[in-house]
C-alpha positions, 0 to 999 in steps of 0.5 A: 499499499505504501509503495503504490501510494508513494508511486502514484503520488510521484506520477501525479505530482510530476504531471501537475508540476509540468502542467502548472510550469508550463505557462510560466515557462512560456511567459519566461521564453517570451521575456527572454526573446525580448532581451529582458532575460538571459537565457541562461538564467531561465532554468535557474529561475524555474528552479527557484520557483519550484518550491512555491508550486510544490507547497501547493501541488504536493498535498493535492497530488497526495490526496488524488493518489490516495483516492486512486489507490483506495477506490481501486481496492473497492472497485476490484472487491479487494477491500471486501477481502481485506475487511473480511480477513479482520482488517479495517480500512482505518487500520489500512490507512494507519499502516501508511503512517510513515509515509504520512509522516515523511510527507508532513515533514517534507511539506513543512520544509517547504512551506517554511524554509523552501519557498521563502529561499526560492522566492528571495533567490529569485527576486535577487536574480530578477533584480540583478537581470533587471539592472543588467538590462538597464546597463545594456540600454545605456546611451551617452548623454542619455538619462536611463531609469532602473528602480529608484535610480536614474543615471546619466553617462557622458561616455562609456566603454565598449563592455559597458562596465566603465563609465565616464562623467557619471550623474546619479540620482537616487530618490526615496521610495514612498513607503506603501500606505503612506504619503511621505517619508521622514528624512533623517536630516534637519529641516529648520533654518537658524535665525542667523541664516535666515537673516543672511539670506534675507528671509527673516520675515518669512513665517515660521510655518514655512521655515520650520516645516514638518519633516515627515512631509519631506522626501530626500534625493540624493545626487552623485557626481563623479568623473568615472565609474566601475561596476563592481564584480560580486559574483552571484550574491545578488548584490549589484555595486558600483564604484564612483571616482573623484566626484561629489555627493549631495543630500537634498531634501524637498522644501528645505533650504539646507543640504549635505554635501561630501567629496570623495575620491572613491566611493561605493554604492549598492544599487540592489540589495539581497536582503532587507532588515526591516520587515514590510509588506512587500518583503514578507514572503522572502523572510526566514521563519526566525524573523518572521515569527519575531515580527509576528509576535512583535519582538522584532521591528516591522515597518508598519501595523500592516506589515505586523498583520502581514507577518501574522498571516504569512506565519499562520499560512506556513504553519497551516499548510503541513496539516493538509497532509494529515487531513488528505488521508483522513478525507480520502479514506471514507470518500474513496468508497464506492458501491458495487457497479459504481465507478471510482472516477464519479467519487473522485471529482467531488472529493478533489473539489472538497479537498481544494476548498480546504486549500483555498480556505487557507490561502483566503485566510492569509489575505483576510489576516493581512487586512486585519478582518479576522484573527490569525487563530481562524487558521487552526479553526479551519484545520479543526473544522476539516478534521471534525468533518473527516471524523464524521465521514469516517465514524458517523455511519457507524456511530448512527448504526450503534445508536440504532441497534442499541435503541432497538435493544431497548425496546426489546428490553422493555417489551419482554417484561410486558410479555411475560406479565401477560403470560403469568396473568393468563396462567393465574386466570387458568388455574382459577377456572 
């Protein structure tokens, strides 16, 4: 039984993976044909995205394999022989406990470790590729944009690794859900500076504006620049030589100026320390747990709720491996002359509804609509449904049998009393 279920799970899993990755692979080929993706990185990105698909496909493949194997036992009348030999269907399912435990651990590893690592690595590759594509689009005396960076180059080498007369403008991204970001700079004008500039009569609410409405831009001027080779670390760096760096705040009359002989900047980073709604799926389980419990720094309250939703999602998915055999064993039972395919599709819809419920709870918890404990209630609810499907008919049969025994027990004294009464009347006559 274990060997048949394992082999069928592998076959169904391979079919579903090919079907799911087919559309994604076609889209990546289109991006590569447009020149926005290096063809050598195509299968690397597919490999990084594989845990993302496996965490949802593996429980479904296991459930379908259980339905096919147990359904064939009923159709071929093998289950009747096994039951007549004294082995129930529940005991037959419990014999596959090692396989169930192994799949539970594998699903937990995919959900807790595999998918975050894959998403994080895939995003690093995409960032590196986006910046490489931006460098390929460099034209002398023209501005190009890549994310929050705007680059101007006077001239460049043939391999586009060495740049001359560089102007690099970095603008701060606006946080999600906020209209502005506070700048780490003093946005006030002292009285002496105001007198020198002839603005002593300027209203105080204009001179001392609130810093939270100010965005800070960084302008870097350099005579030349070189791209740093960082390997496959996912970090893109640029060395600037002989230039100046300015920090300018919108609405501020002050700026910071720094002169340098050599200055290294990081254009893309492989990881972020502050957890936000955008990078929540890439966080390891340790920082995610601290952010969900409030022990670590999170960007906003929305990031805290998003961390709770992601944590509950990761911890709830492995329980699908326990729910799958609990549902498959009773749902695979078919009557004589009834095909097993008739039960397969409604059963798949029931199991998929559990997975979709977990996914929908992730969005609801992230929005703050419901508590994170809804994951536990959903899992317990499907377990209760599975227990009812397994034991409901047997409990009803036992209750009906006991009710009949009680009726017979009540009817027996009445009949004995009638017999005694008839015998006493016969003796008197």
